[in-house]
C-alpha positions as CSV (number, residue, x, y, z in Angstrom):
1,M,11.7,-6.7,21.1
2,H,14.4,-5.1,19.0
3,F,13.7,-7.6,16.2
4,Q,10.0,-6.6,16.2
5,D,10.9,-2.9,16.2
6,T,13.1,-3.6,13.1
7,K,10.4,-5.4,11.3
8,Q,7.9,-2.6,12.1
9,R,10.4,0.0,10.9
10,I,10.9,-1.8,7.6
11,L,7.2,-2.0,7.1
12,A,6.5,1.6,8.1
13,V,9.3,2.9,5.8
14,G,8.2,0.6,3.0
15,E,4.6,1.8,3.2
16,S,5.6,5.5,3.0
17,L,7.8,4.8,0.0
18,I,5.2,2.6,-1.8
19,V,2.4,5.2,-1.3
20,G,4.7,7.7,-2.9
21,R,6.2,5.6,-5.8
22,G,4.4,2.3,-6.1
23,F,5.4,-1.3,-5.3
24,S,7.0,-2.2,-8.6
25,A,9.1,0.9,-8.9
26,L,10.5,0.6,-5.4
27,G,13.7,-1.4,-5.1
28,L,14.7,-3.4,-2.0
29,S,17.9,-1.4,-1.6
30,E,16.0,1.9,-1.3
31,I,13.8,0.3,1.5
32,L,16.8,-0.9,3.3
33,T,18.8,2.3,3.0
34,T,15.9,4.5,4.1
35,A,15.0,2.1,7.0
36,K,18.8,1.9,7.9
37,V,18.7,-1.9,8.2
38,P,21.0,-4.5,6.6
39,K,19.8,-6.8,3.9
40,G,19.9,-9.8,6.3
41,S,17.4,-8.1,8.5
42,F,14.9,-7.9,5.6
43,Y,15.3,-11.6,4.8
44,H,15.0,-12.5,8.5
45,Y,11.4,-11.2,8.4
46,F,10.4,-11.6,4.7
47,Q,11.2,-14.4,2.3
48,S,10.9,-12.0,-0.7
49,K,9.7,-8.6,-1.8
50,E,6.3,-10.2,-2.4
51,G,6.2,-11.6,1.1
52,F,7.1,-8.1,2.3
53,G,4.1,-6.8,0.3
54,V,1.7,-9.3,1.9
55,A,3.0,-8.4,5.4
56,L,2.6,-4.7,4.6
57,L,-1.0,-5.2,3.5
58,E,-1.8,-7.3,6.6
59,R,-0.3,-4.6,8.8
60,Y,-2.2,-1.9,7.0
61,F,-5.6,-3.6,7.2
62,S,-5.0,-4.5,10.9
63,E,-4.5,-0.8,11.7
64,Y,-7.4,0.1,9.4
65,D,-9.7,-2.3,11.3
66,E,-8.7,-0.8,14.6
67,R,-9.6,2.7,13.4
68,L,-13.0,1.6,12.0
69,T,-13.7,-0.3,15.2
70,I,-13.0,2.9,17.3
71,L,-15.1,5.1,14.9
72,F,-18.1,2.8,14.8
73,A,-18.1,2.4,18.6
74,D,-18.4,6.2,19.2
75,Q,-21.6,6.5,21.1
76,T,-21.8,10.3,20.8
77,M,-23.1,9.9,17.2
78,T,-25.9,8.0,15.5
79,M,-24.6,5.0,13.5
80,R,-25.5,6.9,10.3
81,E,-23.3,9.8,11.5
82,R,-20.5,7.4,12.2
83,V,-20.7,6.0,8.7
84,M,-20.8,9.4,7.2
85,S,-17.9,10.5,9.3
86,Y,-15.9,7.6,7.8
87,F,-16.5,8.8,4.3
88,K,-16.1,12.5,5.1
89,G,-12.8,11.6,6.6
90,W,-11.8,9.9,3.4
91,H,-12.7,13.0,1.5
92,A,-10.9,15.3,3.8
93,T,-7.7,13.2,3.7
94,S,-7.8,13.2,-0.1
95,A,-8.3,17.0,-0.2
96,E,-5.5,17.5,2.3
97,H,-3.1,15.5,0.1
98,A,-4.2,17.2,-3.2
99,C,-5.8,13.9,-4.5
100,N,-2.5,12.1,-4.1
101,S,-3.7,8.9,-2.4
102,T,-2.3,8.1,1.0
103,C,-4.4,4.9,0.9
104,L,-2.3,1.8,0.3
105,V,-5.3,0.0,-1.1
106,V,-5.9,2.6,-3.7
107,K,-2.2,2.7,-4.6
108,L,-1.8,-1.1,-4.9
109,A,-5.1,-2.4,-6.1
110,A,-4.6,-1.9,-9.8
111,E,-0.8,-2.2,-9.6
112,V,-0.3,-5.6,-8.0
113,S,-3.6,-7.5,-8.6
114,D,-2.3,-9.0,-11.9
115,L,1.3,-9.3,-10.7
116,S,1.1,-11.1,-7.4
117,E,-1.6,-13.6,-6.4
118,P,-0.6,-13.5,-2.7
119,M,-0.8,-9.7,-2.6
120,R,-4.1,-9.8,-4.5
121,C,-5.5,-12.2,-1.9
122,A,-4.3,-10.0,0.9
123,L,-6.0,-7.0,-0.7
124,A,-9.2,-9.0,-1.3
125,L,-9.3,-10.2,2.3
126,G,-8.6,-6.7,3.8
127,M,-11.2,-5.1,1.5
128,S,-13.7,-7.7,2.6
129,R,-13.0,-6.9,6.3
130,I,-13.6,-3.2,5.6
131,T,-16.9,-3.9,3.8
132,G,-17.9,-6.3,6.6
133,Q,-17.4,-3.6,9.2
134,L,-19.3,-1.1,7.0
135,A,-22.1,-3.6,6.5
136,A,-22.4,-4.2,10.3
137,A,-22.5,-0.4,10.9
138,L,-25.1,0.1,8.2
139,S,-27.2,-2.8,9.6
140,L,-27.1,-1.1,13.0
141,A,-28.0,2.2,11.4
142,Q,-31.0,0.5,9.8
143,A,-32.0,-1.0,13.1
144,E,-31.9,2.3,14.8
145,G,-33.9,4.0,12.0
146,S,-31.2,6.4,10.9
147,V,-30.7,4.7,7.5
148,S,-33.5,3.4,5.2
149,M,-34.1,-0.4,5.0
150,Q,-34.5,-0.1,1.2
151,M,-31.2,-1.8,0.5
152,D,-29.5,-4.8,2.0
153,A,-26.7,-3.5,4.3
154,A,-24.0,-5.8,2.9
155,Q,-24.8,-4.8,-0.7
156,L,-24.9,-1.1,0.3
157,A,-21.5,-1.5,1.9
158,E,-20.0,-3.1,-1.2
159,I,-21.5,-0.3,-3.4
160,L,-20.2,2.5,-1.2
161,Y,-16.7,1.1,-0.8
162,S,-16.3,0.3,-4.5
163,M,-17.6,3.8,-5.4
164,W,-15.0,5.4,-3.1
165,V,-12.1,3.3,-4.2
166,G,-13.0,4.1,-7.8
167,A,-13.5,7.8,-7.1
168,S,-10.2,7.9,-5.4
169,L,-8.4,6.4,-8.4
170,V,-10.2,8.9,-10.8
171,A,-9.4,11.8,-8.5
172,K,-5.7,10.7,-8.5
173,V,-5.6,10.5,-12.3
174,K,-7.3,13.9,-12.8
175,H,-5.8,15.7,-9.8
176,D,-9.3,16.9,-9.1
177,L,-11.6,16.4,-6.1
178,L,-14.7,16.3,-8.2
179,P,-15.0,12.5,-8.3
180,L,-14.8,12.4,-4.5
181,D,-17.2,15.3,-4.1
182,L,-19.7,13.3,-6.2
183,A,-19.0,10.2,-4.2
184,L,-19.8,12.1,-1.0
185,Q,-23.1,13.4,-2.5
186,Q,-24.1,9.9,-3.6
187,T,-23.2,8.5,-0.2
188,E,-25.5,11.1,1.4
189,L,-28.3,9.9,-0.8
190,L,-27.7,6.2,-0.4
191,V,-27.2,6.4,3.4
192,S,-30.5,8.1,4.1
């Protein structure tokens, strides 16, 4: 179990550092020093920094999937309310962190997509899982009558997720919540 704890510590420390500085700017020695693990421990779990990046994204998306599953299973709200809760939570988190994204996807999507094919693939797969969960929730919302049937649920999920990732990037650049405010307004209109 100690080995698993060490791996999780490296990944957790790495994520917090990458969200703050980016993947390319972060050196392996800083990860190891902050995590308080020797270099050999890193290479016991990861073949390279790129392999570490893939494992980091897989861990991130696994945890994200769990949070979405719990949210979308909450029977105290309509499915539309659950979907809106997801996006309102995204907005609140961005506001709380003054538009400095704490989302690993927003942080890495533009940075590593051209640099690392394995990391790009991990991002694409994880994003597909998120939009898949959103599509399933929207489909259920349509079935219960809380969301209009005007648009295909899968297409709506893609539109919404893409809009929010883009709005998060623009908010980060401008240090302004307006792009996310507008995304929330548009989401309210689209999910009606």
